[in-house]
C-alpha positions in Angstrom: -16.9 -8.6 -11.5 -20.6 -9.3 -10.1 -23.2 -7.0 -11.6 -23.9 -5.2 -8.6 -20.0 -4.1 -8.3 -20.1 -3.0 -12.0 -23.2 -1.1 -10.9 -21.5 0.6 -8.1 -18.8 1.5 -10.3 -20.2 3.1 -13.2 -22.8 4.9 -10.6 -19.1 5.9 -9.1 -18.1 7.3 -12.4 -21.3 9.3 -13.0 -21.9 10.8 -10.0 -18.0 11.7 -9.9 -18.5 13.5 -13.2 -21.7 15.2 -12.1 -19.6 16.9 -8.9 -16.9 17.6 -11.6 -19.8 19.1 -13.8 -21.2 21.3 -10.5 -17.3 22.8 -10.1 -16.7 23.3 -13.4 -20.1 25.8 -13.7 -19.0 26.9 -10.1 -15.5 28.1 -11.8 -17.4 29.6 -14.9 -16.5 27.0 -17.3 -18.5 25.1 -19.8 -19.3 21.7 -18.6 -19.8 20.3 -22.0 -17.1 22.0 -23.3 -14.6 20.8 -20.5 -15.7 17.1 -20.8 -15.9 17.3 -24.5 -12.1 18.3 -24.4 -11.1 16.0 -21.8 -12.0 12.5 -23.2 -11.1 14.5 -26.6 -7.6 14.7 -25.6 -7.2 11.2 -25.0 -9.0 9.6 -27.7 -9.4 12.1 -30.7 -6.4 10.4 -32.8 -4.1 7.0 -33.0 -1.6 9.1 -31.0 -3.7 10.2 -28.4 -5.0 6.9 -28.1 -1.7 5.0 -27.9 -0.7 7.6 -25.3 -3.9 6.9 -23.4 -3.1 3.0 -23.3 0.3 3.8 -22.9 -0.2 5.6 -19.6 -2.8 3.3 -18.4 -0.5 0.6 -18.7 1.4 0.7 -15.2 -1.9 1.6 -13.5 -3.7 -1.8 -14.5 -0.5 -3.7 -12.9 -0.3 -1.6 -9.5 -4.0 -1.8 -9.7 -4.0 -5.7 -9.7 -1.0 -5.7 -7.4 -3.2 -3.7 -4.9 -6.4 -6.0 -5.8 -4.6 -8.9 -5.7 -3.1 -8.5 -1.9 -6.7 -7.3 -1.3 -7.9 -11.0 -1.8 -5.8 -12.1 0.7 -7.0 -9.3 3.3 -3.5 -7.5 3.0 -3.4 -3.9 2.4 0.0 -3.6 -0.5 0.7 0.1 0.2 4.4 -0.7 -0.8 3.4 -0.7 -4.7 5.5 2.4 -5.1 8.6 0.9 -3.8 8.0 -2.2 -5.6 8.0 0.0 -8.6 11.0 1.8 -7.8 13.0 -1.6 -7.2 11.7 -3.5 -10.4 12.6 -0.2 -12.2 15.9 0.3 -11.1 16.6 -3.0 -11.7 15.7 -2.9 -15.5 17.5 0.4 -15.6 20.9 -1.1 -14.3 20.6 -4.3 -16.7 19.8 -2.3 -19.8 22.8 -0.1 -19.2 25.0 -2.7 -18.0 24.9 -5.3 -20.9 25.2 -5.0 -24.1 23.1 -7.9 -25.7 20.7 -8.1 -28.7 17.2 -6.7 -27.9 15.5 -10.1 -28.3 17.7 -11.1 -25.5 18.2 -8.0 -23.1 14.8 -7.2 -23.3 13.2 -10.8 -21.6 16.0 -10.5 -19.4 15.2 -6.8 -18.0 11.5 -8.1 -17.8 12.4 -10.8 -15.8 14.5 -9.9 -13.2 12.7 -6.1 -13.0 10.1 -8.7 -11.7 11.7 -10.6 -9.6 13.0 -7.5 -7.7 9.9 -6.2 -7.5 8.5 -9.8 -5.7 11.6 -9.4 -3.3 10.5 -6.0 -2.3 6.7 -7.4 -2.0 8.1 -10.6 -0.1 9.5 -8.4 2.9 6.2 -7.3 4.1 4.7 -10.5 3.4 7.2 -12.1 5.6 7.2 -9.8 8.3 3.7 -10.1 8.2 3.7 -13.9 8.8 6.4 -14.6 10.7 6.0 -11.6 13.3 2.5 -10.1 12.8 4.0 -6.7 11.5 1.4 -4.8 9.9 2.1 -4.6 6.5 0.9 -1.2 6.2 4.0 -0.1 8.3 6.6 -2.7 6.9 5.6 -1.9 3.3 5.8 2.0 3.9 9.1 1.6 5.0 10.0 -0.5 1.8 9.2 2.5 0.2 11.5 4.5 1.8 14.3 2.3 1.5 13.5 2.2 -2.1 13.4 5.5 -2.8 16.7 6.3 -0.8 18.4 3.5 -2.4 17.6 4.9 -6.0 18.5 8.4 -4.7 22.3 7.3 -4.3 22.6 4.4 -6.6 21.9 6.7 -9.8 23.9 9.4 -9.4 26.8 6.9 -8.1 26.8 4.9 -10.5 24.4 5.2 -13.4 24.8 9.2 -13.8 23.2 11.1 -17.0 25.3 12.6 -19.6 23.9 15.9 -18.4 22.1 16.0 -15.3 23.0 14.4 -11.8 19.2 13.8 -11.3 18.7 11.5 -13.4 20.4 7.9 -15.3 21.6 7.4 -18.6 19.1 6.9 -21.4 18.5 3.4 -22.3 19.7 1.7 -25.6 17.1 1.3 -28.2 17.7 -2.5 -27.6 16.8 -2.1 -24.0 13.4 -0.5 -24.3 10.1 -1.9 -24.4 9.2 0.4 -27.8 9.0 -1.4 -31.1 9.0 0.3 -34.5 5.5 -1.4 -35.9 3.7 -0.3 -32.5 4.9 3.1 -32.7 3.8 3.6 -36.1 0.9 1.9 -35.9 -0.1 4.7 -33.6 1.5 7.7 -34.9 4.8 7.7 -33.1 3.0 7.3 -29.8 5.0 6.0 -27.0 2.5 3.0 -26.6 5.3 0.3 -25.8 5.3 -3.8 -25.4 3.7 -3.6 -22.0 0.4 -3.4 -23.0 0.8 -7.2 -24.0 2.7 -7.6 -20.6 -0.9 -6.2 -18.8 -2.9 -8.2 -20.8 -1.0 -11.5 -20.0 -0.7 -10.5 -16.2 -4.7 -9.8 -16.2 -5.3 -13.1 -18.0 -2.7 -14.9 -15.1 -4.6 -13.1 -12.5 -7.8 -14.0 -13.0 -6.8 -17.7 -13.9 -5.1 -18.0 -10.4 -7.6 -16.7 -8.4 -10.6 -18.4 -9.7 -9.1 -21.6 -11.3 -6.3 -23.0 -8.7 -6.0 -24.1 -5.4 -3.9 -21.4 -4.2 -6.5 -19.1 -5.7 -8.9 -20.6 -3.5 -6.7 -20.7 -0.1 -5.6 -17.0 -1.2 -9.1 -16.1 -1.2 -10.0 -18.1 2.2 -7.7 -16.7 4.2 -8.6 -13.2 2.9 -11.9 -13.9 4.4 -11.4 -15.4 7.4 -7.7 -15.9 8.3 -8.2 -18.3 11.3 -11.2 -20.2 9.4 -8.5 -20.7 6.8 -6.1 -22.1 9.2 -8.1 -24.5 11.5 -9.0 -25.9 8.0 -5.2 -26.7 7.5 -4.7 -24.5 5.1 -0.4 -22.8 5.0 -1.7 -19.7 5.9 1.7 -17.8 6.6 2.6 -19.1 3.4 0.3 -18.0 1.2 0.5 -14.6 3.0 4.3 -14.6 1.7 3.1 -15.7 -1.8 0.5 -13.2 -2.1 2.8 -10.0 -1.4 5.4 -11.5 -3.7 2.8 -11.9 -6.6 1.7 -8.3 -5.8 5.0 -7.2 -5.6 6.0 -8.9 -8.7 2.9 -7.2 -10.5 4.2 -3.7 -9.1 7.9 -4.6 -10.3 6.6 -4.8 -13.8 4.6 -1.6 -13.6 8.2 -0.2 -13.0 9.9 -1.8 -15.7 7.4 -0.6 -18.0 7.3 2.8 -16.9 11.3 3.2 -16.8 11.8 1.3 -20.0 9.0 1.5 -22.2 6.7 4.8 -21.4 10.5 6.3 -20.7 13.9 5.8 -21.4 15.3 6.9 -18.2 15.3 7.0 -14.2 14.7 9.9 -12.3 15.9 11.0 -8.6 13.7 12.3 -6.0 10.4 11.1 -7.6 7.9 8.3 -5.6 6.4 6.8 -8.7 2.6 8.3 -8.3 1.4 5.1 -10.6 1.8 3.2 -7.1 -0.8 5.0 -5.1 -3.1 5.3 -8.0 -3.3 1.9 -8.3 -5.2 2.2 -5.2 -7.8 3.9 -6.6 -7.6 1.5 -9.9 -8.1 -1.2 -7.4 -11.0 0.4 -5.8 -13.1 1.6 -8.5 -12.3 -1.7 -10.2 -13.7 -3.6 -7.0 -10.4 -5.7 -6.9 -11.3 -7.8 -10.5 -8.5 -8.4 -12.8 -11.0 -7.4 -16.0 -12.4 -4.3 -14.1 -9.2 -3.0 -13.2 -7.8 -3.7 -16.6 -10.8 -1.2 -17.7 -10.6 1.1 -14.5 -6.6 1.6 -15.1 -7.8 2.6 -19.3 -10.5 5.4 -17.5 -7.9 7.0 -15.5 -5.2 6.7 -18.5 -7.9 8.4 -20.7 -8.5 11.0 -17.3 -4.2 11.5 -17.3 -4.0 12.2 -21.0 -7.0 14.4 -21.5 -6.5 16.9 -18.5 -3.5 18.2 -20.9 -5.8 19.0 -23.8 -8.5 19.9 -21.5 -5.9 22.4 -19.9 -4.9 24.0 -23.1 -8.1 23.8 -25.3 -10.9 26.0 -22.9 -8.2 26.7 -19.9 -9.7 24.2 -17.0 -7.3 23.7 -14.6 -5.6 20.0 -14.9 -5.8 19.8 -10.7 -10.0 19.9 -11.4 -9.3 16.6 -13.5 -7.6 15.5 -10.6 -10.5 16.4 -8.4 -13.1 14.4 -10.5 -10.9 11.5 -10.2 -10.4 11.7 -6.4 -14.6 12.3 -6.3 -15.4 9.1 -8.2 -13.0 7.0 -5.8 -14.7 8.7 -3.0 -17.6 7.7 -4.1 -16.4 4.2 -5.1 -15.0 3.7 -1.8 -18.5 4.7 0.2 -19.8 0.9 -0.9 -22.8 1.7 1.6 -24.2 4.6 -0.4 -23.8 2.6 -3.7 -25.3 -0.4 -2.3 -28.3 1.3 -0.8 -28.9 2.9 -4.7 -28.6 -0.1 -6.4 -31.0 -2.1 -3.9 -33.3 0.8 -4.2 -33.7 0.0 -8.2 -33.9 -3.7 -7.4 -36.5 -3.5 -4.4 -38.7 -1.0 -7.4 -38.4 -4.1 -9.8 -39.4 -6.5 -7.2 -42.1 -4.6 -6.1 -43.4 -4.7 -9.9 -43.1 -8.0 -10.0 -45.0 -8.9 -6.9 -48.0 -6.1 -8.3 -48.0 -8.4 -11.5 -48.6 -11.4 -9.8 -45.1 -12.9 -11.1 -42.9 -13.2 -8.0 -43.9 -16.9 -6.6 -46.7 -19.3 -6.9 -47.8 -19.1 -3.2 -48.4 -15.4 -4.3 -50.5 -16.4 -7.4 -52.5 -18.3 -5.4 -53.5 -15.9 -2.8 -54.9 -13.5 -5.1 
């Protein structure tokens, strides 16, 4: 994440929060009090910190998924379906096999991640072989996953009390471990955060230290130029979407076996679409996406406390998030503001005679 991109993200957050403060003032709420409780809601004790980290974990992974596809010039809007594919696979494996936790959990993680990869590879294949727009095919795959889960859960994994949700996973099939739960005062933090950190490191390594990463970025910059240079463009498109799908599938595993232990039907996971916002704010950088996901997790956890403490509607927190993303997306405005700041610095250097040797001679 370059200096300019980092500054743009920080500036987007500041402007979004200023807009939120104005809205609070218009609605007769105290902005300082509102923001105090918003951040206290996610950070005031170990339990809330744990819940913030757990809430942020799927967002980090879906943000990575969208960002990875962006690098190849693709728009992975299929993250909700890929989450459902990974999550359903995890639920199905967890409820079907009676195995020790040390065997069952890795099996769930691997198979759920592979299911997400398969769900992402389909739009990649259609794009590579038939030039089908990946946005259209990915949305199609979202609804296939949605209706498949809608049918399969009540038919084969129906809960004991409600037909709209699956049976509860046994403890051996979840990502929760007692030592981590106790460390964060019984929050729902789980092993997913470590998987997310591994994913961030892996994506950074692939993009910056491998031939595959170089080729993927080359395809993103100029597909025809990469093809002219002899790079396997179609193969790279499929690989990119499969890796993006795998990241979202892992997010689904963590959401349904870590943050929760059931799967409900009729729900398209919002973390999928929110991953687009996380990727934009994180400037599609793996490290930037990680911190962006944590920030959004903080806002998600804190908005409920803000509402309970000072009656600020939680929808206002959603508006603040939307405004932040608006400013993050309008990179032209951000560039102008940042360039203005650095232009002033350069002008000051020129006045002091420190710009170039030629300038010094002229003086």
